[in-house]
C-alpha positions in Angstrom: 98.8 -22.5 -181.7 98.6 -25.6 -183.9 101.7 -27.6 -184.6 103.1 -27.7 -188.2 102.0 -31.3 -188.4 98.4 -30.5 -187.6 98.4 -27.6 -190.1 99.6 -29.9 -192.8 96.9 -32.4 -191.9 94.3 -29.5 -192.1 95.6 -28.5 -195.5 95.4 -32.0 -196.9 91.9 -32.4 -195.4 90.9 -29.2 -197.2 92.3 -30.7 -200.5 90.2 -33.8 -199.9 87.1 -31.6 -199.6 88.0 -29.6 -202.7 88.6 -32.8 -204.8 85.3 -34.1 -203.5 83.6 -30.8 -204.7 85.2 -31.2 -208.1 83.9 -34.8 -208.4 80.3 -33.6 -207.6 80.5 -31.2 -210.5 81.2 -34.0 -213.0 78.1 -35.7 -214.5 78.1 -39.5 -214.0 75.8 -42.3 -213.0 74.4 -41.8 -209.5 75.9 -45.1 -208.1 79.4 -44.4 -209.6 82.2 -42.6 -207.6 85.4 -41.4 -209.2 87.3 -41.2 -205.9 89.0 -37.8 -206.5 89.2 -37.2 -202.7 91.6 -40.1 -202.4 94.2 -38.2 -204.4 95.3 -36.0 -201.4 95.7 -39.2 -199.4 98.1 -40.6 -202.0 100.0 -37.4 -202.0 100.1 -37.5 -198.1 101.8 -41.0 -198.4 104.3 -39.5 -200.9 105.0 -36.7 -198.4 105.9 -39.2 -195.7 103.0 -38.8 -193.3 103.4 -41.0 -190.3 100.7 -43.5 -189.3 99.1 -41.2 -186.6 99.1 -38.3 -189.1 97.7 -40.4 -191.9 95.0 -41.8 -189.6 94.1 -38.3 -188.3 93.9 -37.1 -191.9 91.6 -40.0 -192.9 89.2 -39.4 -190.0 89.1 -35.7 -190.7 88.4 -36.2 -194.4 85.5 -38.6 -193.7 84.0 -36.3 -191.0 84.3 -33.0 -193.0 83.0 -34.6 -196.2 79.9 -35.7 -194.3 79.4 -32.2 -193.0 80.0 -30.4 -196.3 77.9 -32.8 -198.3 75.1 -32.9 -195.7 75.4 -36.7 -195.3 76.8 -36.9 -191.7 73.8 -38.8 -190.3 72.8 -40.7 -193.4 73.4 -44.1 -194.8 75.8 -42.5 -197.3 78.1 -41.5 -194.5 78.2 -45.1 -193.2 79.2 -46.3 -196.6 81.8 -43.5 -197.0 83.3 -44.2 -193.6 83.5 -47.9 -194.2 85.0 -47.5 -197.6 87.3 -44.7 -196.6 88.8 -46.3 -193.5 89.4 -49.7 -195.1 90.8 -48.0 -198.3 93.2 -45.8 -196.3 94.4 -48.7 -194.2 95.1 -50.8 -197.3 96.9 -48.0 -199.1 99.1 -47.2 -196.1 100.0 -50.8 -195.6 100.8 -51.5 -199.2 102.7 -48.2 -199.7 104.9 -48.7 -196.6 105.5 -52.3 -197.4 106.5 -52.0 -201.0 107.9 -48.4 -201.5 111.5 -49.5 -201.2 112.8 -47.8 -204.4 110.0 -45.2 -204.7 110.9 -41.6 -204.3 109.1 -39.5 -201.7 109.2 -36.3 -199.8 109.9 -37.1 -196.2 110.4 -35.1 -193.1 113.2 -32.6 -192.9 114.1 -29.5 -194.9 111.9 -30.5 -197.8 114.6 -32.7 -199.3 113.7 -35.5 -201.8 115.0 -38.8 -200.5 114.5 -42.5 -201.2 112.2 -44.4 -198.9 114.7 -46.3 -196.8 114.8 -49.8 -195.3 113.2 -48.8 -192.0 110.1 -47.5 -193.8 109.5 -50.6 -195.8 109.1 -54.3 -195.3 110.3 -55.3 -198.8 112.9 -52.6 -199.7 114.0 -54.4 -202.8 110.6 -53.9 -204.4 109.1 -50.6 -205.7 105.4 -49.6 -206.1 103.7 -46.8 -208.0 100.9 -44.6 -207.0 98.8 -46.4 -209.6 99.1 -49.7 -207.8 98.4 -48.1 -204.4 95.3 -46.4 -205.9 94.1 -49.7 -207.4 94.4 -51.5 -204.1 92.6 -48.7 -202.2 89.8 -48.6 -204.7 89.3 -52.4 -204.8 89.2 -52.6 -201.0 86.9 -49.6 -200.7 84.4 -50.8 -203.3 84.4 -54.3 -201.9 83.7 -53.2 -198.3 81.0 -50.7 -199.5 79.3 -53.5 -201.5 79.1 -55.7 -198.4 77.9 -52.8 -196.2 75.3 -51.8 -198.8 73.8 -55.2 -198.3 72.4 -54.1 -195.0 70.6 -51.1 -196.6 69.7 -52.5 -200.0 69.5 -56.2 -199.4 71.4 -59.1 -201.1 70.3 -57.9 -204.6 73.1 -55.3 -204.4 75.6 -58.0 -205.4 74.2 -57.9 -208.9 75.8 -54.4 -209.3 79.2 -55.5 -208.0 80.8 -56.3 -211.4 80.0 -52.8 -212.7 81.2 -51.1 -209.5 84.4 -53.1 -209.3 85.1 -52.8 -213.0 84.6 -49.0 -213.1 86.8 -48.7 -209.9 89.7 -50.4 -211.7 89.6 -47.9 -214.5 89.0 -44.8 -212.4 91.7 -45.7 -209.8 94.2 -46.3 -212.6 93.6 -42.8 -214.0 93.6 -41.2 -210.5 96.9 -43.0 -209.5 98.6 -41.8 -212.7 97.5 -38.2 -212.3 98.6 -38.2 -208.7 102.0 -39.7 -209.6 102.5 -37.0 -212.2 101.5 -34.2 -209.8 103.7 -35.5 -207.0 106.7 -35.7 -209.3 106.3 -32.1 -210.6 104.9 -30.3 -207.6 106.8 -27.4 -206.0 104.0 -27.0 -203.5 104.7 -30.4 -201.9 108.4 -29.5 -201.5 107.6 -26.0 -200.1 105.3 -27.1 -197.3 108.0 -29.3 -195.9 109.8 -26.2 -194.7 109.5 -25.9 -190.9 108.8 -22.2 -191.0 106.1 -22.3 -193.7 103.1 -22.5 -191.4 104.5 -20.3 -188.7 102.3 -17.2 -189.0 98.8 -18.7 -188.6 96.4 -16.4 -186.9 92.8 -17.7 -186.4 89.9 -15.6 -187.5 87.0 -14.9 -185.2 83.9 -17.1 -185.5 80.3 -15.9 -185.4 78.5 -16.8 -182.1 75.3 -18.9 -182.3 72.2 -17.0 -180.9 69.8 -18.4 -178.3 67.0 -18.5 -180.9 69.2 -20.6 -183.2 70.0 -23.0 -180.4 66.3 -23.4 -179.5 65.2 -24.0 -183.1 68.0 -26.5 -183.5 66.9 -28.4 -180.4 63.2 -28.6 -181.6 64.4 -29.7 -185.0 66.5 -32.5 -183.5 63.7 -33.8 -181.4 61.0 -33.8 -184.1 63.2 -35.1 -186.9 64.7 -37.8 -184.6 61.2 -39.1 -183.8 60.4 -39.3 -187.5 63.6 -41.2 -188.3 63.3 -43.7 -185.4 59.7 -44.4 -186.4 60.7 -45.0 -190.0 63.5 -47.3 -189.0 61.5 -49.5 -186.7 58.1 -49.7 -188.4 57.4 -52.5 -190.9 54.5 -50.6 -192.4 55.6 -49.2 -195.8 52.9 -46.5 -195.7 54.0 -45.2 -192.3 57.7 -45.2 -193.3 56.7 -43.3 -196.4 54.8 -40.7 -194.4 57.7 -40.2 -192.0 60.1 -39.8 -194.9 57.7 -37.3 -196.5 57.5 -35.3 -193.2 61.3 -35.1 -193.1 61.4 -33.9 -196.7 58.9 -31.1 -196.0 61.0 -30.1 -193.0 64.0 -29.8 -195.2 62.2 -27.7 -197.8 60.8 -25.5 -195.0 64.3 -24.6 -193.9 65.3 -23.9 -197.5 67.6 -26.9 -197.8 68.2 -27.9 -201.4 66.8 -31.3 -202.3 67.3 -32.5 -205.9 64.4 -34.5 -207.4 66.6 -36.8 -209.6 68.7 -38.4 -206.7 65.5 -39.0 -204.7 63.7 -40.7 -207.7 66.9 -42.7 -208.5 67.2 -43.9 -204.9 63.6 -45.2 -204.9 64.0 -46.9 -208.4 67.4 -48.4 -207.6 66.4 -49.8 -204.2 63.2 -51.3 -205.5 65.0 -52.8 -208.6 67.7 -54.4 -206.4 65.0 -55.9 -204.1 63.4 -57.6 -207.2 66.5 -59.9 -207.5 65.4 -61.7 -204.3 61.7 -62.6 -205.1 59.2 -62.9 -202.2 55.4 -63.1 -202.0 52.8 -63.1 -204.8 54.1 -62.8 -208.4 52.6 -59.8 -210.1 54.2 -60.3 -213.5 57.4 -61.4 -215.1 60.1 -59.5 -217.1 61.9 -62.3 -218.9 63.3 -64.6 -216.2 62.8 -62.0 -213.5 59.6 -62.4 -211.4 58.3 -59.1 -210.1 56.7 -59.9 -206.7 54.5 -57.9 -204.4 56.6 -58.4 -201.2 59.8 -57.5 -203.0 58.3 -54.2 -204.2 57.1 -53.3 -200.7 60.4 -54.3 -199.2 62.2 -52.1 -201.7 60.0 -49.2 -201.1 60.5 -49.5 -197.3 64.2 -49.6 -197.7 64.2 -46.6 -200.0 62.1 -44.6 -197.5 64.6 -45.5 -194.7 67.5 -44.4 -196.9 65.8 -41.2 -197.9 64.9 -40.5 -194.2 68.5 -40.7 -193.2 69.4 -38.3 -196.0 66.7 -35.7 -195.1 67.6 -36.1 -191.4 71.2 -35.3 -192.1 70.3 -32.3 -194.3 68.2 -30.9 -191.4 70.9 -31.3 -188.7 74.1 -30.5 -190.6 74.8 -26.7 -190.9 74.6 -25.2 -194.3 78.0 -24.7 -196.1 78.1 -21.0 -195.2 77.4 -21.9 -191.5 79.9 -24.7 -191.2 83.0 -22.6 -190.3 81.3 -20.9 -187.4 80.4 -24.3 -185.9 84.1 -24.9 -185.0 86.4 -23.3 -182.5 88.8 -20.8 -184.0 92.3 -22.2 -184.2 91.2 -25.8 -184.2 92.2 -28.3 -186.9 88.7 -28.5 -188.3 88.3 -24.7 -188.4 91.6 -24.3 -190.2 90.6 -27.1 -192.6 87.5 -25.2 -193.5 89.4 -22.0 -193.9 91.9 -23.6 -196.3 89.0 -25.2 -198.2 87.3 -21.8 -198.7 90.5 -20.2 -199.9 91.3 -23.0 -202.3 87.8 -23.0 -203.7 87.8 -19.2 -204.3 91.2 -19.1 -205.8 90.9 -22.1 -208.1 88.6 -20.3 -210.5 90.7 -17.2 -210.6 93.9 -18.9 -211.8 94.5 -18.6 -215.5 97.6 -20.9 -216.1 97.2 -23.2 -219.0 99.5 -25.8 -217.4 97.3 -27.7 -215.0 100.2 -28.6 -212.6 101.2 -24.9 -212.3 97.6 -23.9 -211.7 97.2 -26.5 -208.9 100.6 -25.6 -207.4 100.0 -21.8 -207.4 96.4 -22.1 -206.1 97.5 -24.2 -203.2 100.5 -22.0 -202.3 98.4 -18.8 -202.4 95.6 -20.4 -200.4 97.9 -21.5 -197.6 99.7 -18.1 -197.5 96.4 -16.2 -197.4 94.9 -18.4 -194.7 98.1 -18.2 -192.6 98.3 -14.4 -193.0 101.6 -14.6 -194.7 100.7 -11.8 -197.1 
């Protein structure tokens, strides 16, 4: 049986997945992230998660997002992990250091108490969720820009003003909404009760057949060969062929590959490479010299990035297969179960008040997953 602490971590990890799913449904530029999945992390700080609990939640969030989004073995997962870990560390440090007069829900009987002196370094100061959110977004975006340099080249710094500027605005809105939710949520108070998660009974998982195991092994060997070749070759044609093979493999297994993100990845990567001219000048666009080597380098980088994406889509289970990949009763299994319940219930709630809709959805999902009905 899982402890109450691990069940709370599982629930908040599921909320991170759900917020990430909502973000994917909102139209926006491909290189822009709203950061919805950080909202449950802010709420976890408000609920008094300890450092081990918060670290566990952060790692679980990053791993499960990679699995659900099909990016676990791609460059996107590296960026997500780098930004997520650094952002979570910054938010935890800032919140614990300056939450002296903030109000939070800490351990014990679900009572609302002030964050006391032992929990803060500067108890005479107070800090809002908006400030914590701003700090987390700035650190995350800065780290991801520097990490992106290894995939996209130094030209990525040209996009940094747009990314950092948008992050300031989106993190302000996110922090404000989280602050309002935490201040009005009955759900956050209810889950502090020691007996709330007491009745959890794991559901059986579907076993993997021998044929499935064999097919998976062959898939790993072939796709890994293509990926390694793409990484270590300097021939842009060969890297393009390897990327194309991985794409065909994805399509043959009925994995969904959207055309627009693929085209945007190639265009964006090549465009960023042009900011660092190299080789013979083909033509000029104003002050920008379009050079042959920069185009080839951009194409090679884009093929490597796409190869990691296709490779990840091949190896990561489909959303309807993810739950059976985990041991029943484990933290990851329970997180997926909570995520499924929240996703199904969200669209069935009819409350006009958004806070009541969120609260009722979360409470019902936890009770259904924990067999409390």
